[in-house]
C-alpha positions as CSV (number, residue, x, y, z in Angstrom):
1,X,0.0,0.0,0.0
2,X,1.6,3.3,-1.1
3,X,0.7,6.4,1.0
4,X,1.9,10.0,0.6
5,X,4.8,11.0,2.7
6,X,5.2,14.6,3.7
7,X,8.2,16.3,5.2
8,X,7.0,16.0,8.7
9,X,7.1,12.2,8.6
10,X,10.8,12.1,8.7
11,X,11.9,15.5,10.2
12,X,13.3,13.9,13.2
13,X,15.9,12.0,10.9
14,X,17.9,15.2,10.7
15,X,18.5,15.4,14.5
16,X,18.3,11.6,15.1
17,X,19.4,9.6,12.0
18,X,18.7,6.0,12.0
19,X,21.5,4.0,13.3
20,X,22.3,0.1,13.1
21,X,20.3,-2.1,15.0
22,X,22.6,-3.6,17.8
23,X,20.6,-6.2,19.2
24,X,18.1,-8.8,18.0
25,X,14.4,-8.3,18.1
26,X,14.1,-11.4,20.3
27,X,15.7,-9.5,23.1
28,X,12.7,-7.2,23.3
29,X,10.1,-10.3,23.1
30,X,10.2,-11.2,26.7
31,X,7.7,-12.1,29.2
32,X,8.5,-9.3,31.5
33,X,5.3,-9.8,33.6
34,X,6.7,-13.2,35.0
35,X,9.9,-11.5,36.1
36,X,9.1,-8.7,38.4
37,X,11.9,-6.4,39.4
38,X,12.3,-4.4,42.6
39,X,11.9,-0.7,41.9
40,X,15.2,0.0,43.5
41,X,17.0,-2.3,41.2
42,X,15.4,-0.7,38.2
43,X,16.3,2.8,39.6
44,X,19.9,1.7,40.1
45,X,20.1,0.3,36.4
46,X,18.5,3.7,35.1
47,X,21.1,5.7,37.2
48,X,24.1,3.5,35.9
49,X,22.9,4.0,32.2
50,X,21.7,7.7,32.5
51,X,23.6,8.9,29.4
52,X,22.6,5.7,27.3
53,X,19.9,6.0,24.6
54,X,18.3,3.2,22.7
55,X,16.6,3.9,19.3
56,X,13.7,1.6,19.0
57,X,12.4,3.0,15.6
58,X,14.1,0.3,13.8
59,X,12.0,-2.3,15.6
60,X,8.7,-0.5,15.3
61,X,6.0,-0.6,12.7
62,X,6.0,3.0,11.5
63,X,2.3,3.1,10.8
64,X,0.4,-0.1,11.5
65,X,-2.9,-0.7,9.9
66,X,-4.7,-3.1,12.2
67,X,-8.2,-2.9,13.8
68,X,-9.2,-5.6,16.2
69,X,-12.8,-6.5,16.2
70,X,-12.9,-5.8,20.1
71,X,-11.6,-2.1,19.5
72,X,-14.1,0.7,20.6
73,X,-15.4,3.0,18.0
């Protein structure tokens, strides 16, 4: 399906160009609910990696076209 693309669609690429995916998508496909973390542990991890950034755009569907039969109108 082709769709018109305007300049606003990719304006962020000037500031944040797409990089290389440095991990496998399977690493994001985890059952996080079955592995609860202590909020202090998560806070410590966030503090240790405060300057790190992770660009998830390479793993995302830019414009998904899906409607579930249970979606509200």
